[in-house]
C-alpha positions as MATLAB code, in Angstrom:
seq = 'XXXXXXXXXXXXXXXXXXXXXXXXXXXXXXXXXXXXXXXXXXXXXXXXXXXXXXXXXXXXXXXXXXXXXXXXXXXXXXXXXXXXXXXXXXXXXXXXXXXXXXXXXXXXXXXXXXXXXXXXXXXXXXXXXXXXXXXXXXXXXXXXXXXXXXXXXXXXXXXXXXXXXXXXXXXXXXXXXXXXXXXXXXXXXXXXXXXXXXXXXXXXXXXXXXXXXXXXXXXXXXXXXXXXXXXXXXXXXXXXXXXXXXXXXXXXXXXXXXXXXXXXXXXXXXXXXXXXXXXXXXXXXXXXXXXXXXXXXXXXXXXXXXXXXXXXXXXXXXXXXXXXXXXXXXXXXXXXXXXXXXXXXXXXXXXXXXXXXXXXXXXXXXXXXXXXXXXXXXXXXXXXXXXXXXXXXXXXXXXXXXXXXXXXXXXXXXXXXXXXXXXXXXXXXXXXXXXXXXXXXXXXXXXXXXXXXXXXXXXXXXXXXXXXXXXXXXXXXXXXXXXXXXXXXXXXXXXXXXXXXXXXXXXXXXXXXXXXXXXXXXXXXXXXXXXXXXXXXXXXXXXXXXXXXX';
ca = [
      73.210   55.800  128.290;
      75.207   58.590  127.496;
      79.369   58.999  127.635;
      79.050   61.632  129.793;
      77.170   59.346  132.365;
      80.349   56.942  131.898;
      81.990   55.422  135.734;
      85.451   56.217  135.918;
      87.467   53.467  135.892;
      91.380   52.616  136.174;
      92.954   49.304  136.424;
      96.856   48.313  137.001;
      98.956   45.661  136.055;
      99.898   43.902  139.510;
     100.689   40.244  138.202;
     104.440   40.015  136.912;
     107.751   41.613  138.064;
     107.749   43.319  134.488;
     105.685   46.136  132.415;
     103.554   47.765  134.649;
     101.248   49.977  133.912;
      97.861   51.475  133.656;
      94.676   51.709  132.070;
      92.039   54.278  132.042;
      88.198   54.730  131.454;
      87.606   58.211  131.210;
      83.659   59.881  131.975;
      83.771   61.124  128.346;
      84.172   57.558  126.682;
      87.836   58.189  126.296;
      90.272   55.181  126.803;
      93.733   56.109  128.087;
      96.814   53.447  128.351;
      99.957   53.661  130.130;
     102.879   52.097  130.531;
     105.299   52.533  133.778;
     108.515   52.844  131.769;
     107.630   55.407  129.660;
     107.298   58.294  132.470;
     109.490   58.337  136.303;
     112.662   56.814  136.410;
     112.035   56.181  132.556;
     113.340   52.390  133.103;
     112.812   49.287  130.478;
     110.111   46.828  131.169;
     109.842   48.607  134.220;
     107.194   46.581  136.588;
     106.565   49.846  138.798;
     102.983   50.663  137.860;
     102.548   53.247  140.622;
     104.866   55.291  138.190;
     102.085   55.050  135.261;
      99.594   55.800  138.166;
     101.056   58.831  139.263;
     101.925   60.264  136.136;
      97.541   60.249  135.090;
      97.199   61.330  138.822;
      99.197   63.755  138.315;
      97.436   65.365  135.164;
      94.753   67.987  135.615;
      92.212   66.018  133.249;
      92.660   63.013  134.971;
      93.193   63.448  138.672;
      90.120   63.857  140.202;
      89.062   61.000  138.753;
      91.104   58.416  140.614;
      90.963   57.614  144.046;
      87.297   57.308  144.337;
      85.082   54.029  143.478;
      85.895   52.819  140.251;
      89.627   53.439  141.079;
      90.654   49.703  140.859;
      94.361   50.706  141.336;
      96.830   47.190  143.026;
      99.950   48.713  144.560;
     102.335   45.150  143.561;
     105.463   46.704  145.586;
     104.674   44.286  148.170;
     104.201   41.312  146.402;
     102.407   39.473  143.145;
      98.447   39.643  142.898;
      97.770   35.944  141.673;
      95.075   36.997  138.849;
      94.035   35.363  136.233;
      96.904   36.902  133.544;
      95.915   34.406  130.867;
      92.424   35.982  131.105;
      93.928   39.345  130.915;
      95.986   38.655  127.831;
      92.903   37.241  126.058;
      90.487   40.204  126.987;
      93.231   42.643  125.470;
      92.725   41.289  122.420;
      89.659   39.945  121.349;
      88.104   43.310  122.709;
      90.017   45.231  121.042;
      90.198   42.822  117.471;
      86.452   44.264  116.893;
      85.465   40.434  115.903;
      82.014   39.462  117.273;
      83.795   35.454  118.076;
      86.954   34.251  117.195;
      89.558   31.491  118.980;
      92.225   33.448  120.854;
      95.353   31.938  121.583;
      97.587   33.086  124.938;
     101.860   32.116  124.755;
     104.218   33.657  126.860;
     106.727   33.146  129.827;
     104.389   32.558  132.493;
     101.614   33.844  134.168;
      99.398   33.050  137.575;
      95.571   31.567  137.103;
      95.043   30.870  140.737;
      97.851   28.737  142.317;
      99.299   27.644  139.042;
     101.925   28.867  136.110;
      99.924   28.888  132.869;
     102.407   29.288  129.488;
     100.108   28.850  127.336;
      95.819   28.888  127.129;
      93.380   28.585  124.471;
      90.095   30.622  124.223;
      86.872   31.319  122.523;
      85.432   34.536  122.872;
      81.666   35.520  121.955;
      79.589   38.050  122.299;
      78.576   36.608  125.803;
      82.342   36.716  126.616;
      85.412   34.720  126.774;
      85.488   31.155  127.627;
      88.437   29.351  128.399;
      88.855   26.393  125.789;
      92.541   24.641  127.467;
      95.300   25.379  129.682;
      98.736   23.999  128.488;
     102.193   23.737  130.254;
     100.917   24.053  133.470;
     103.201   24.588  136.283;
     103.434   24.803  140.100;
     106.084   25.729  140.976;
     107.581   29.712  140.996;
     109.059   29.509  137.226;
     108.253   27.762  134.663;
     110.495   26.296  132.695;
     108.577   23.949  130.216;
     107.329   27.782  128.724;
     107.444   27.883  125.031;
     109.110   31.992  126.006;
     110.986   31.253  128.604;
     112.931   28.521  126.023;
     113.319   30.757  123.702;
     114.742   33.280  126.173;
     117.256   30.334  126.846;
     117.745   29.978  123.252;
     119.141   33.718  123.085;
     121.170   33.464  126.222;
     123.112   30.520  124.277;
     122.999   32.984  120.743;
     125.157   35.625  122.600;
     122.105   37.389  124.029;
     123.388   39.033  127.911;
     120.216   40.418  129.498;
     116.941   39.595  129.596;
     114.299   40.795  127.151;
     116.318   39.716  124.411;
     113.666   38.369  122.264;
     112.918   40.353  119.851;
     117.330   40.753  118.812;
     117.205   36.631  118.658;
     114.566   36.838  116.375;
     116.562   39.460  114.006;
     120.011   37.364  114.649;
     118.217   34.302  113.288;
     117.691   35.295  110.027;
     121.386   35.175  109.400;
     121.623   32.094  110.847;
     121.820   28.727  108.249;
     120.240   25.415  108.756;
     122.630   23.662  111.535;
     123.491   20.530  113.511;
     122.200   22.746  116.555;
     118.547   22.754  114.633;
     118.924   18.899  115.332;
     120.280   19.834  119.015;
     117.744   21.699  120.372;
     115.015   19.906  118.710;
     115.744   17.266  121.671;
     114.393   19.696  123.850;
     111.931   21.403  122.648;
     108.784   20.814  119.602;
     105.361   20.212  118.224;
     103.343   17.630  118.481;
     100.893   15.884  115.780;
      97.872   17.342  117.848;
      99.131   20.626  118.330;
     100.582   20.784  121.776;
     103.840   21.273  122.046;
     106.697   19.723  124.338;
     109.948   21.463  126.134;
     112.091   19.943  128.519;
     112.530   22.200  131.362;
     116.282   20.649  131.729;
     117.444   22.889  129.076;
     115.760   26.379  130.172;
     116.771   25.843  133.580;
     120.645   24.634  132.515;
     121.200   27.533  130.344;
     119.932   29.734  132.381;
     121.154   28.754  135.396;
     124.969   28.937  133.744;
     124.284   32.568  132.588;
     121.072   34.830  133.599;
     119.802   33.576  136.240;
     123.125   32.779  138.580;
     123.763   36.356  137.253;
     120.675   38.097  138.151;
     119.108   35.777  140.416;
     121.575   34.303  142.588;
     120.250   30.742  140.544;
     122.584   27.342  142.230;
     124.237   25.898  139.948;
     122.685   22.825  138.533;
     122.703   19.225  139.221;
     125.979   17.195  137.723;
     124.096   15.097  135.730;
     121.464   18.234  134.048;
     125.382   20.768  133.974;
     126.117   17.638  130.878;
     122.725   19.768  128.717;
     125.442   22.505  128.810;
     128.750   21.535  128.337;
     127.228   19.367  125.472;
     126.338   23.082  124.195;
     129.461   24.977  124.866;
     131.453   22.050  123.008;
     129.698   22.185  120.248;
     130.349   25.976  119.162;
     133.910   27.168  118.213;
     133.922   29.339  121.096;
     131.309   29.826  124.756;
     129.013   32.324  123.997;
     129.801   36.059  124.818;
     127.242   38.356  125.154;
     127.081   40.732  122.865;
     129.986   39.378  120.454;
     127.521   37.224  117.649;
     129.822   34.698  116.012;
     127.826   32.005  113.037;
     127.348   30.055  115.809;
     124.619   32.543  117.665;
     123.367   32.725  114.600;
     123.024   29.529  113.568;
     121.630   28.710  117.194;
     119.209   31.866  117.233;
     117.803   30.387  113.905;
     117.497   26.909  115.076;
     115.423   28.616  118.409;
     113.097   30.352  115.570;
     112.708   27.071  113.669;
     111.339   25.426  116.621;
     109.059   28.814  117.915;
     107.098   29.237  114.349;
     106.271   25.037  114.268;
     104.933   25.334  118.064;
     102.715   28.579  117.380;
     101.574   27.233  113.971;
     101.048   23.822  115.500;
      99.062   25.940  118.706;
      97.042   27.709  116.482;
      96.173   24.954  114.181;
      95.071   23.307  117.092;
      93.240   26.767  118.818;
      90.764   26.221  114.878;
      90.088   22.755  115.501;
      89.146   23.459  119.588;
      87.210   26.093  118.840;
      86.288   26.087  114.923;
      86.419   29.896  114.592;
      87.730   31.084  111.413;
      89.566   34.359  113.452;
      92.140   34.192  115.654;
      93.350   36.979  118.051;
      96.678   36.077  119.345;
      98.724   37.750  122.770;
     100.872   36.995  124.894;
     105.255   37.955  124.840;
     105.732   35.367  122.648;
     103.284   37.569  120.027;
     105.737   39.840  119.511;
     107.286   37.366  117.785;
     106.004   39.109  114.088;
     107.952   36.267  112.079;
     105.684   33.761  113.641;
     102.727   35.370  113.022;
     103.557   35.532  109.887;
     103.402   31.928  109.739;
     100.413   31.864  111.023;
      99.110   34.275  108.713;
     100.249   32.996  105.562;
     100.053   29.018  106.283;
      97.442   28.756  109.296;
      94.209   27.968  109.119;
      92.158   31.482  109.636;
      90.775   34.184  107.194;
      91.558   36.993  109.981;
      94.069   37.012  112.418;
      94.742   40.227  114.498;
      97.120   40.681  117.232;
      96.429   43.570  120.043;
      99.677   46.136  119.408;
     100.512   45.077  122.891;
     100.777   41.621  123.461;
     103.456   41.526  125.930;
     102.208   42.210  130.270;
     102.380   46.451  128.951;
      98.507   45.345  127.735;
      97.476   43.640  131.204;
      95.872   46.445  132.647;
      94.206   47.204  129.628;
      93.039   43.778  129.236;
      91.674   44.047  132.759;
      89.729   47.198  132.178;
      88.238   46.054  129.204;
      86.944   42.469  130.850;
      85.517   45.283  133.036;
      84.227   47.739  130.738;
      82.241   44.678  128.713;
      80.791   43.196  131.878;
      79.095   46.223  132.850;
      77.477   46.556  129.203;
      79.404   50.278  129.257;
      78.380   51.575  125.588;
      82.399   51.612  125.203;
      83.280   51.395  121.493;
      86.753   49.074  122.234;
      87.767   48.432  119.188;
      91.499   49.096  118.151;
      91.600   51.389  115.147;
      94.419   53.336  116.279;
      96.539   52.429  118.933;
      96.797   55.595  120.228;
      95.900   55.396  123.705;
      98.592   57.506  125.842;
      97.123   60.733  127.615;
      96.957   63.773  125.013;
      99.221   66.880  126.035;
      98.166   70.459  125.302;
     100.794   73.006  122.681;
     100.678   74.733  125.863;
     103.177   71.646  127.186;
     104.942   71.439  123.492;
     105.908   74.950  123.223;
     106.825   75.488  126.856;
     109.640   72.258  126.137;
     110.824   74.091  123.425;
     111.498   76.718  125.321;
     113.252   74.672  127.909;
     116.101   73.800  124.795;
     115.236   77.259  123.220;
     119.406   78.123  123.429;
     120.395   74.576  121.656;
     118.210   74.481  118.579;
     116.330   76.507  116.321;
     112.871   76.217  115.558;
     109.901   77.251  113.741;
     105.448   76.739  113.889;
     104.503   76.035  110.710;
     100.659   75.308  109.363;
     101.147   71.187  107.816;
     101.547   71.863  104.212;
     104.969   73.899  104.604;
     105.907   71.448  107.897;
     105.306   68.636  105.704;
     106.893   69.817  102.951;
     110.042   70.719  105.198;
     110.268   67.107  106.422;
     110.614   65.660  103.057;
     112.689   67.940  101.692;
     115.494   66.558  104.626;
     114.290   62.991  104.418;
     115.105   62.971  100.850;
     118.447   64.928  101.043;
     119.023   61.483  103.519;
     118.602   63.407  106.905;
     117.308   61.275  109.570;
     114.057   62.942  111.239;
     112.702   63.086  115.239;
     109.045   62.571  115.061;
     106.260   63.390  118.350;
     103.466   63.788  117.234;
     100.085   63.704  119.843;
      99.176   60.565  122.047;
     101.962   57.728  122.363;
     101.166   54.487  120.913;
     100.269   51.564  123.204;
     102.650   48.459  123.015;
     106.777   48.571  122.528;
     105.885   49.506  118.316;
     106.708   52.939  117.066;
     103.516   53.424  114.998;
     104.235   56.686  113.561;
     103.432   59.072  117.057;
     106.893   58.394  118.784;
     109.059   57.650  115.470;
     112.699   58.354  113.902;
     111.536   58.442  110.139;
     114.483   58.365  107.242;
     114.605   57.182  103.647;
     114.200   53.246  103.281;
     115.542   53.808   99.382;
     118.967   54.566  100.791;
     121.006   51.304  101.140;
     123.167   52.336  103.495;
     120.932   54.184  105.982;
     120.074   50.860  108.389;
     123.874   50.682  108.840;
     124.277   54.723  109.533;
     121.153   54.662  112.198;
     121.750   51.562  114.426;
     125.534   52.811  114.246;
     125.346   56.488  114.487;
     121.708   57.352  115.140;
     120.471   54.348  118.241;
     124.335   52.677  119.007;
     122.393   49.649  118.429;
     123.506   46.099  117.448;
     124.108   45.845  113.132;
     121.880   43.230  112.555;
     118.866   44.819  113.853;
     116.771   45.724  111.557;
     114.136   48.609  110.525;
     110.317   48.733  109.451;
     108.686   49.992  106.530;
     105.529   52.242  107.004;
     103.270   52.415  103.774;
      99.896   54.068  102.658;
      97.564   51.255  102.838;
      95.983   51.312   99.820;
      99.604   50.733   97.811;
     101.198   48.447  100.410;
     100.155   45.467   98.273;
     102.748   46.796   95.313;
     105.689   46.169   97.445;
     104.296   43.568  100.333;
     103.260   40.058  100.661;
     100.105   41.126  102.383;
      96.964   39.598  103.021;
      95.048   43.013  104.524;
      96.251   45.906  106.479;
      99.160   45.541  109.404;
      97.981   48.750  111.160;
     100.221   47.632  114.074;
     103.399   46.094  112.904;
     102.265   42.795  114.002;
     103.348   40.693  110.894;
     106.829   40.314  109.316;
     105.789   39.661  105.658;
     107.753   38.622  102.570;
     108.896   42.275  100.458;
     107.999   41.680   96.632;
     111.061   40.459   95.258;
     110.010   43.995   92.528;
     110.222   45.735   95.215;
     113.290   45.264   97.434;
     115.588   47.534   95.095;
     113.118   50.656   96.423;
     113.432   50.346   99.461;
     116.786   48.376  100.802;
     117.036   49.865  103.960;
     114.007   48.723  104.772;
     113.747   45.074  103.784;
     116.019   42.233  106.329;
     118.457   39.794  104.806;
     115.879   36.962  104.689;
     113.372   39.604  102.031;
     111.026   40.422  105.355;
     110.064   43.565  106.669;
     107.766   44.361  109.986;
     105.483   46.290  108.274;
     103.150   48.984  109.327;
     100.040   49.587  107.412;
      98.371   53.455  107.410;
      94.786   54.250  106.509;
      93.725   57.766  106.076;
      91.399   57.422  109.122;
      94.696   55.712  111.334;
      96.763   59.076  111.525;
      95.754   61.693  108.864;
      98.979   63.880  109.919;
     101.485   60.798  108.691;
      99.025   60.093  106.156;
      99.903   62.958  104.346;
     103.496   62.652  104.755;
     103.581   59.209  103.436;
     101.769   60.622  100.418;
     103.711   63.652   99.729;
     106.958   61.314  100.115;
     105.782   59.562   97.573;
     104.555   61.961   95.090;
     108.427   63.309   95.532;
     110.132   60.050   95.167;
     107.175   57.656   93.656;
     107.895   55.280   96.943;
     104.944   55.979   99.903;
     107.288   53.881  102.222;
     109.474   55.730  105.176;
     111.739   53.761  107.367;
     110.557   53.963  110.987;
     111.758   53.349  114.165;
     110.957   53.856  118.366;
     112.048   56.916  118.768;
     114.399   56.504  122.281;
     118.216   56.391  122.830;
     120.173   53.314  123.737;
     118.610   51.916  126.581;
     115.523   53.590  126.935;
     112.466   53.264  126.115;
     109.973   55.263  123.762;
     109.547   58.533  124.522;
     106.684   59.539  126.173;
     106.555   63.740  127.002;
     107.767   66.234  124.556;
     110.161   66.883  127.426;
     111.319   63.516  126.421;
     111.534   63.840  122.712;
     113.715   67.340  122.796;
     115.667   65.509  125.288;
     116.475   62.881  123.133;
     116.972   64.899  120.134;
     120.064   66.512  121.870;
     121.722   63.635  122.889;
     121.408   61.491  119.870;
     122.281   62.097  116.417;
     119.073   63.232  114.771;
     119.122   65.827  112.046;
     115.222   67.550  112.812;
     112.980   67.090  115.270;
     108.636   67.594  114.352;
     107.323   68.287  117.679;
     103.845   68.641  116.419;
     103.457   71.696  114.726;
     106.703   72.735  115.265;
     110.185   71.935  113.830;
     113.610   71.867  115.467;
     116.922   71.658  113.993;
     120.437   71.967  116.357;
     122.051   75.049  116.452;
     125.554   75.073  115.118;
     128.082   74.011  117.696;
];
């Protein structure tokens, strides 16, 4: 079958109230995936898959294919579909891995399988498809309080996180913690077992959330008096009650304790998946797989020779999983291996130029050939400037991987604090990721192979830490992205040019977004963010923009 004969297929996410999106197979064989948070009202973790659907429908390249027999869009505004949530996660990571056989581990907050909520599942993927091996922590209710994902959310609330979806912040804060009495307290409620199963006391999760986010955002009723005692014990164990957004040593120690337990549980589950499947390869998905420190433990201490983490392990990967399931079920000649994460829709030069023209009175700009463009960017980075970097198709998942990035010089020790405080206006303890040319990654990081999707926190080699201080977290680790020449030729050339100038082929890389906004998607988004943020320059395709003096 030739690619031009492929059917147009589109799937949407409709199984949870967050991270909506769509994924499409175009008739030419191109896969396009877009999270709803990137478009429309641009609200982080938006559940409304209609936003992404309408965005693609309005683009001339795709709109003519929507509404036909291959359009599987599900409008979940009237309620959720009780589809197999974990199967979609499993499909996204196994079929994206390129492995012909693997164990698949899915760990998240919760997702329906028929009428049950499932929080953990083990699968075996082969050429014949995905086979469910085991489900753990299934619930018949509407909230799976025994979930390790929800347990970690509750730990974050105890550690001062005042909103949902702050698990990444909890992980970052944990590195500043120390062993304390909070570890013993939390072990009463959660831990791993000898066989790799885990336990979470649902009273802990329910009581913490009922006193905080559950009460404030969802109107949860107060806990029963015998359970409320658990909350009061934790409050008394602190120097002061938790205050959202104000982090003291108790918060750091609580986050550390929760991270220790999470890593133990995830490592135990990985070992169990190995025993149950016998596979030397592991594919990870589910929201817990966004914890790059735990993923690094699996790679370092687990039993697998190869580990793959899909670039969108959370629910923004659900639509992709559904699409890949249909592609495989129909035997379509589509290569589903995720060699890059650049699955967003492409943008034309006309769209880029229109975005530049719309802000023309506020900027100076030049369109440059690649060599002088990269040389100018390297000059600015070496001068201590912070540069917005927008190129081509956006990344699938929440990580900026060189197409929707903010770049800076990692050699400057104060650069992390500068970007946190003056550019992104975010918490002081948040780390930044290093991007490194794949062929020299081993000089700087203790890696066992490529890490193209920023999914692993690994140790920075002691001899290299002084070379890239802004990209090293307090625990000596970094959430590294390796970049091969075939992944992204332009960004690879930029890294090499910076390395030729400085001896360090590494750049500090963080997501291109304003506080409380998702990653920029369109050229216009990038221009608006550039004008609103304390960025020194913006590269928009071939265009270099700077701000006119006020």
